[in-house]
N, C-alpha and C positions, 0 to 999 in steps of 0.2 A: 504494500500500500504506500502511495506517495505521501509526502508531507502535507500537501494540500488536501488530500483525502482525509487524513487524520484530523487536520484542523477543522474542516467544514463538517465532517461527520460527527465530531465530538459535540459541536454546537447543536446540530440537528437531532441527534439521538437523545441528548439531555434536555431538549426543548427549552433552551435558554432564551429568555426575553430580555431586551436591553432597556426598555423604558415603559412607563405607564401610558404614554401616547404612541399611536401608530407612527413609526418612523417615516416621515415624508420630506422630500426635498422642497426648498423654497419655491421652485418653479413647477410644482406638481400639477398645477391647473392652468398653465400658460397655453397648453394645446387644447383644441376642441375635442369633443368626444369622437367626431368623425376622423380627425387627424390621428388620434390614438388608435382607433380601430384599424385604420389603414396601416400604421406602422407595426402594430402587433401582428396583423395578418401577414405582412412581409416577412417578419422575423420567424413567425411560426411555420411559414412555408419552408424556410431554410432548415428549421429543425426537422420537419418531416422529410425533407430531401436528404439530410444527413443520416436519418434512420433508414433510408433506402426505399421509401414509399414512392409509388408512381402517382404523381398528382395529375396525370392525364386521365386517370380512372374517374368515371362519373361520380362514384361514391366519395372520392377524396378531394376532387377539384375545388369544392366550395368550403372545405374544412377550415383553411386558414382564416377566411372571412368570418365564418361562424364562431370560431374561437375568439377572434378579436372582439366581435360584437358581444359575445357572452361575457368576456372579462370586463368590458367597460360598462355595459348596460345592465348586467345582472350580478354575477357572483362577486365582483369587486366594486359595485356601484356605491357601497358605503364609504369608500375613500373620499368621495367628493362631497363637500359640505352642502352643495346645492340640493342633494338628495336627502338631507336630514329631515325627518318628519316634523311637521309643525305640531308642537306639543300643546294640547288644550288643557288648561288648568282652570278649575272652578273653585269658588268658595264652598266650604263644607257647610251648607245651610241646614242640612238635616242633622248636623252635629254627631255624626257617627264617629265614635271614639276608639273603637277596637281595630285590630289589624285587618287589612284587606289583602287577600292573597289571590294572585293570578298564577296558576300552576300549569305545568306541562305546555309551555310555550315552545313550539318546535322551531328549530332554526338549522340552517346549513351555513357553515363557514369554511375556511380553508387554512390549513396549517402553513404558516409563513416560511417554514423550513423546507418543506417539500412540495408545497402547493397541492396537497391532497386534501380531500374533504374532511371536515369535522362535522359530525351529525349529532345533534343532541336536543336537550330540553332545558329551558330555564324556568325557575320558580322564583317569584318575586312577591314580597309583601312590604307594606308600609303602614304606619300609623299616622293619621292626618294631624297636622299642626294647625289646621284651618284651611288647607287646600286639598283638593282631590284632582285626580287626573282621569281623562277619558280612558276607559278600559282598553280599547283597541290601540291606544298610544303606547301601552306597555309592550304589546306585541311588536309594534313598529320600531320601537327603540331597540329591542333585542335584534330584530332583523337588520336594522341599520348598522349596528356595530358588528354583526356577524358577517356582513357582506364586505369583507376586506381580508387580506392576509392577516391571520391572527395567532396569538398565543392565548390559550383559554384563561389564564390568570389575568391577563390584561383586559380581555373582553369583559370579564366579571367586574373588574374595577371600573371600567368605562361606563357600563350600565348603571352601576351603583352611584357613581358620581353624577351622572346625568339626572337620575331620579332625585337624588339628594338636593341638587341645585334647583331643579324644576319645582319640587314640592316644598322647598324651604324647610327641610327637616333632616335630622340625622337618623330618624327612626325608619330605616330602610334595611332590608336584607335581600341579597341576591344569591341564589344557588344555581350552578350550572352543572349538569351531568352530560357527558358527551363521549362518543366513540371517535377515536382518531384513526383514520385510514392509514396514516403513516406508521401506525403501530400494527393494525390488523391486516394490511395488504402488502406490507414489505417489512424489511428489518426482522424483528422478532416474530412477526406473523401471529400475534395473539388475537384470536377472534372474539374473546369473551370479556376482556377487560374494559372498564369505563373509567373516565377521569372525572372527579368531582371537585369543584372549587366553590368557595363561599366568601362573601364580603358583607359586612354588616356594621351598623353603628347605632348610637343613641340607645333607645330602650331595648334593642335587640342584643345588647351586650349582657342583659340580664338573662340568666340561665333559664328561669321559668318562662320568660317570654319566648326565648329560642325554642324551648321544648314544646310549647304550645304550637308554634309555627310548624315544627316537624311532625307533631301528632296530626295536625290538620292535613298535612301533605299525605 
């Protein structure tokens, strides 16, 4: 194994993350979506050619464009702030004071080390400090942060911080359970393991409150 293999494989296999924010260059959004699709299509075509695929075949000829469009418009659309969901916050006029839980929010993300899928569910709860959020917005926030190259720990914290800031409260808990295809379809090829991450604050630091949350799940 070469030194470069050892260096990069060590990072990938250990799922190292470097920051709480998704690493983006300052010029990340200087190009239009169409420009990005065109450039990704060009480079993905080269990858396919290196692999020895015949791009004159009807089944393969459109693949570079489809991949480019998929990356920009779908699975990595959460990189662009213009796609961030508008978060609807309302006054808690009915004075509901207990925890609200949205569970089993499904998402698809991508491991930033191998660009393979992360498939999982998020469970979210908060206790209102006077504000409530539209239920569908919880799902949309999860989807937004999932649609980018990710590390599960970072994604958990990003969702937590987004909700904490929007709801103006620390009383938030986020749990994510996911299967990483970089574990199940390559490397160790473990088909049964799942990864669980958690972030919480405020009243959820109290063990009884936490236990009530997990019992309700």
